[in-house]
C-alpha positions as CSV (number, residue, x, y, z in Angstrom):
1,M,-0.2,0.1,0.1
2,F,2.7,2.7,1.0
3,T,5.0,1.4,-2.0
4,A,2.2,1.9,-4.5
5,L,1.5,5.6,-2.6
6,Y,4.8,6.6,-3.0
7,C,4.6,4.8,-6.5
8,E,2.0,7.6,-7.3
9,E,3.6,10.1,-5.8
10,A,6.7,10.1,-7.6
11,M,5.0,9.9,-10.9
12,T,3.3,13.3,-10.0
13,A,6.5,14.6,-9.4
14,L,8.0,13.3,-12.7
15,F,5.0,14.4,-15.3
16,A,4.2,17.7,-13.1
17,L,8.4,18.7,-13.5
18,A,8.5,17.4,-17.4
19,T,5.6,19.8,-18.2
20,S,7.6,22.6,-16.1
21,L,10.2,21.9,-18.6
22,L,8.3,21.5,-21.4
23,W,6.1,25.0,-20.7
24,G,9.2,26.7,-20.0
25,L,10.3,26.5,-23.7
26,A,7.6,26.9,-25.4
27,D,6.9,30.2,-23.7
28,F,10.6,31.0,-24.2
29,G,9.5,29.9,-28.3
30,G,6.4,31.7,-28.3
31,G,8.2,35.0,-27.2
32,S,11.1,34.7,-29.2
33,L,9.0,34.4,-32.6
34,T,6.7,37.2,-31.4
35,R,9.7,39.7,-31.4
36,R,9.5,38.7,-35.1
37,M,6.1,38.0,-35.9
38,P,2.2,38.9,-35.0
39,A,1.7,37.3,-31.9
40,L,-2.2,35.5,-33.0
41,T,-0.2,34.4,-36.0
42,V,2.4,32.7,-33.6
43,V,-0.4,31.2,-31.5
44,V,-2.7,29.9,-35.0
45,A,0.1,29.1,-36.8
46,S,2.1,26.6,-33.9
47,Q,-1.4,25.6,-32.7
48,T,-2.1,23.8,-36.4
49,V,1.0,22.2,-36.7
50,A,-0.1,20.5,-32.9
51,V,-4.1,19.8,-34.7
52,A,-2.2,18.2,-37.8
53,V,0.2,16.0,-35.4
54,L,-2.5,15.2,-32.6
55,G,-5.0,14.2,-35.7
56,A,-2.4,11.9,-36.5
57,V,-1.9,10.2,-33.0
58,V,-6.1,10.1,-32.5
59,V,-6.7,8.4,-35.4
60,A,-4.1,5.8,-35.2
61,T,-4.7,5.1,-31.2
62,G,-8.8,4.9,-32.3
63,G,-9.4,7.7,-29.7
64,W,-12.9,8.9,-31.6
65,S,-14.1,6.3,-29.5
66,E,-13.5,7.9,-26.3
67,A,-15.7,10.6,-27.5
68,G,-18.1,11.8,-24.8
69,P,-19.5,14.8,-22.2
70,L,-15.6,15.1,-21.2
71,L,-14.6,16.7,-23.9
72,W,-16.9,19.9,-23.3
73,Y,-14.2,20.5,-20.7
74,A,-11.4,20.0,-23.3
75,V,-14.0,22.9,-25.4
76,A,-13.9,25.6,-23.1
77,A,-9.7,25.0,-22.7
78,G,-9.5,25.5,-26.1
79,V,-11.6,28.7,-26.1
80,V,-9.7,30.2,-23.2
81,G,-6.5,29.1,-24.3
82,P,-5.8,31.4,-27.0
83,A,-6.3,34.5,-25.7
84,A,-3.9,33.4,-22.2
85,M,-1.4,32.4,-24.7
86,L,-1.7,36.3,-27.3
87,A,-1.4,38.3,-24.2
88,F,1.5,36.4,-22.7
89,Y,2.8,36.4,-25.6
90,K,2.6,40.0,-26.1
91,A,3.6,40.4,-22.4
92,L,7.2,38.4,-23.1
93,A,7.6,40.3,-26.5
94,L,7.5,43.6,-24.0
95,G,9.4,42.5,-21.4
96,P,12.5,41.0,-20.5
97,M,11.5,37.0,-20.3
98,G,12.8,36.7,-16.8
99,V,11.1,39.2,-15.6
100,V,7.5,38.4,-17.2
101,S,7.9,34.9,-17.2
102,P,7.5,34.6,-13.2
103,L,4.2,36.6,-13.0
104,G,2.6,34.4,-15.4
105,S,2.9,31.4,-12.9
106,L,0.2,32.8,-10.9
107,G,-2.1,31.1,-12.6
108,V,-1.2,28.3,-10.2
109,V,-3.8,29.8,-7.8
110,V,-6.8,28.0,-10.1
111,P,-6.2,24.7,-9.7
112,V,-5.1,24.5,-6.3
113,S,-7.5,26.6,-5.5
114,V,-9.9,23.7,-7.4
115,G,-8.2,20.8,-6.0
116,L,-9.4,22.1,-2.7
117,L,-12.0,22.7,-3.7
118,I,-12.5,18.9,-4.9
119,G,-10.9,17.1,-1.4
120,D,-7.2,17.1,-2.1
121,R,-5.7,17.6,2.1
122,P,-1.5,17.6,1.1
123,G,0.5,16.9,4.2
124,L,2.6,19.9,5.9
125,P,5.7,19.3,3.9
126,Q,3.9,19.8,0.8
127,F,1.8,22.9,2.1
128,A,5.4,24.4,2.8
129,G,6.3,23.2,-0.5
130,I,3.8,25.2,-2.5
131,G,4.2,28.1,-0.5
132,V,8.1,28.6,-0.9
133,A,7.4,27.1,-4.5
134,V,5.3,30.5,-5.3
135,V,7.2,32.6,-3.4
136,G,9.8,31.4,-5.6
137,V,8.8,31.7,-8.3
138,V,7.4,34.8,-8.3
139,L,11.0,36.3,-7.0
140,A,12.8,34.8,-9.8
141,G,11.2,37.2,-12.6
142,G,12.4,39.7,-9.8
143,P,8.9,41.5,-11.1
144,E,9.0,45.8,-10.5
145,L,5.2,46.9,-10.7
146,R,6.8,50.6,-11.3
147,G,8.4,52.3,-14.7
148,A,7.3,53.4,-17.6
149,P,3.6,52.5,-19.2
150,V,5.0,49.2,-21.5
151,Q,6.3,48.0,-18.7
152,R,2.6,47.8,-16.6
153,Q,1.6,46.9,-19.6
154,A,3.6,43.8,-19.6
155,V,2.1,43.2,-16.0
156,L,-2.2,43.4,-17.0
157,L,-1.0,41.0,-19.9
158,T,0.8,38.7,-17.5
159,L,-2.1,38.5,-14.8
160,V,-4.7,37.7,-17.2
161,A,-3.0,34.8,-18.9
162,A,-2.3,33.9,-15.7
163,F,-5.4,33.5,-15.0
164,G,-6.5,32.2,-18.3
165,F,-3.2,29.3,-17.8
166,G,-4.8,28.3,-14.6
167,A,-8.0,27.6,-15.9
168,V,-7.2,25.7,-18.6
169,M,-4.6,23.7,-16.3
170,A,-8.2,22.7,-14.5
171,L,-10.0,22.2,-17.4
172,I,-7.6,20.1,-19.1
173,S,-7.1,17.6,-16.2
174,E,-11.3,17.4,-16.2
175,A,-11.5,16.4,-19.5
176,S,-10.3,13.0,-20.2
177,T,-9.7,9.7,-17.9
178,T,-7.9,7.5,-20.4
179,L,-4.7,7.6,-22.2
180,T,-6.2,7.6,-25.7
181,G,-9.5,10.1,-24.6
182,L,-6.7,12.5,-23.4
183,F,-5.2,12.7,-26.9
184,L,-8.7,12.6,-28.0
185,A,-8.7,15.8,-26.0
186,L,-5.7,17.7,-27.0
187,F,-7.3,17.3,-30.4
188,V,-10.8,18.7,-29.7
189,Q,-8.8,21.6,-27.6
190,R,-6.5,22.2,-30.3
191,V,-8.8,22.5,-33.3
192,T,-11.2,25.0,-30.6
193,N,-7.6,26.8,-30.5
194,V,-7.2,27.5,-34.1
195,A,-10.7,28.2,-34.4
196,V,-10.9,30.9,-31.8
197,G,-7.6,32.0,-32.7
198,G,-8.2,31.9,-36.3
199,A,-11.2,34.1,-35.7
200,A,-9.2,36.5,-33.7
201,L,-6.5,37.3,-36.6
202,Y,-9.1,37.4,-39.3
203,A,-11.0,39.7,-37.0
204,S,-7.5,42.3,-36.1
205,V,-6.7,42.2,-40.4
206,R,-10.5,43.4,-40.6
207,R,-9.3,46.7,-38.9
208,G,-5.9,46.6,-40.2
209,G,-3.7,44.3,-37.9
210,R,-1.3,42.5,-39.6
211,A,-1.3,38.8,-40.3
212,L,2.0,38.3,-41.8
213,P,5.9,39.8,-40.3
214,E,6.7,43.0,-41.7
215,G,9.3,43.0,-44.5
216,G,9.3,38.8,-45.3
217,G,5.4,38.4,-44.8
218,M,4.8,34.0,-45.2
219,R,8.7,33.9,-46.3
220,V,9.3,34.3,-42.6
221,V,6.7,32.4,-41.5
222,W,8.1,29.9,-43.2
223,G,11.3,30.2,-41.8
224,A,10.4,30.0,-38.3
225,L,8.2,27.1,-39.7
226,P,10.3,24.5,-37.4
227,A,10.4,26.9,-34.7
228,L,7.0,26.9,-34.7
229,A,6.2,23.8,-34.4
230,F,8.3,23.4,-31.3
231,V,6.2,26.1,-29.8
232,G,2.6,23.9,-30.5
233,L,4.6,20.4,-30.2
234,A,5.7,21.2,-26.6
235,D,3.2,23.0,-25.4
236,V,0.2,20.5,-26.6
237,A,3.1,17.7,-25.1
238,A,2.9,19.7,-21.5
239,N,-1.0,19.8,-21.2
240,G,-1.2,15.6,-21.9
241,T,1.9,15.9,-18.7
242,Y,0.0,17.7,-16.6
243,A,-3.2,16.2,-16.8
244,I,-1.2,12.6,-16.4
245,A,0.3,14.4,-12.9
246,A,-2.9,15.3,-11.8
247,Q,-4.8,11.7,-12.7
248,Y,-2.1,10.1,-10.7
249,G,-1.7,12.5,-7.5
250,P,-3.3,15.4,-5.6
251,V,-4.1,18.2,-8.2
252,T,-2.5,20.9,-5.8
253,V,0.4,19.3,-5.8
254,A,0.8,18.6,-9.7
255,A,0.2,22.5,-10.5
256,V,2.3,23.8,-8.0
257,L,5.3,21.7,-10.1
258,A,4.2,21.9,-13.1
259,S,4.0,26.3,-12.0
260,L,7.9,25.9,-12.4
261,Y,8.2,26.5,-15.9
262,P,8.9,29.8,-15.8
263,V,12.6,29.1,-14.1
264,V,13.0,27.1,-17.7
265,T,11.9,30.5,-19.8
266,A,14.3,32.8,-17.4
267,L,17.2,30.1,-17.7
268,A,16.8,30.0,-21.7
269,A,16.6,33.6,-21.7
270,R,19.6,33.8,-19.5
271,A,21.4,31.0,-21.5
272,V,20.2,32.4,-25.6
273,L,19.9,35.6,-25.0
274,K,21.9,36.2,-22.2
275,E,19.7,38.1,-20.0
276,R,21.3,39.2,-16.1
277,L,19.8,37.2,-13.5
278,R,19.5,39.9,-10.8
279,A,20.0,38.3,-7.7
280,V,16.5,38.4,-6.5
281,Q,16.3,36.2,-9.3
282,A,19.0,33.5,-8.4
283,A,17.5,33.7,-4.7
284,G,13.7,32.9,-5.8
285,A,15.3,30.0,-8.1
286,G,16.6,28.5,-5.6
287,L,13.5,28.9,-3.5
288,A,11.6,27.2,-6.2
289,L,13.6,24.7,-6.1
290,V,13.4,23.4,-2.3
291,G,9.7,24.3,-2.4
292,T,10.0,21.3,-5.3
293,V,12.0,19.1,-3.2
294,L,9.3,19.4,-0.5
295,L,6.8,19.2,-2.4
296,A,8.6,15.6,-4.4
297,A,9.2,14.6,-0.5
298,G,5.9,14.9,1.8
């Protein structure tokens, strides 16, 4: 009994940390692409690639047989997701990724609250780990709420995105109970993403906005296709690993561990873009890791 429980907790931690890695890299890629092309184009193009791949997976695994009422959770996640991604990619393009990304993790409040409402009761070490990890992730961004209007806009966009990401985490964890059902739920979510994002892109163009980058047009999009594919597929994989983590163990633990992705984004920005980490960011990253150990050991 104890061994089985320990294995379930270990699997929760493993899949949730994989989620953090995948989301962190996807956010870094999405934010980088948004500096070269419209954010809506990044969302629609990356999710279209994900639809094509997931469609093939669903056909190969016979996922259509898992269709049922739970798919409405996937539809809802698909409606919320594009708005959250659009807000977040715009925020990443406005401000340093190492500052913006950690604020996005505040969305963890949504799935943690849902987990507590449905009966999750983490132990004392896990409660301590939740608190330490959340504080660490916020400090890892070294957020400064004062400054130029652009900085305030980035913060507002990030908070909107955070709520959306938290809602998606809560919804997608309820969208399936089997692995093949998860593939179908992710496919439905991404089809909805493309439909909603495509409609928003069309409306933006009708109002005079741009669908293609300046000074290159479609050539730039085709050139960025590998990066767009990576962003879309990493985001899909992260949703899948999170859903599995939430099914193995307490949603509260899975949600907090999955929300460590800003540390990955900040480190990627440091390695690739040479963004310097301030002392408070380094301390925050350390606290996030301490919180991870407490959660995993609890």
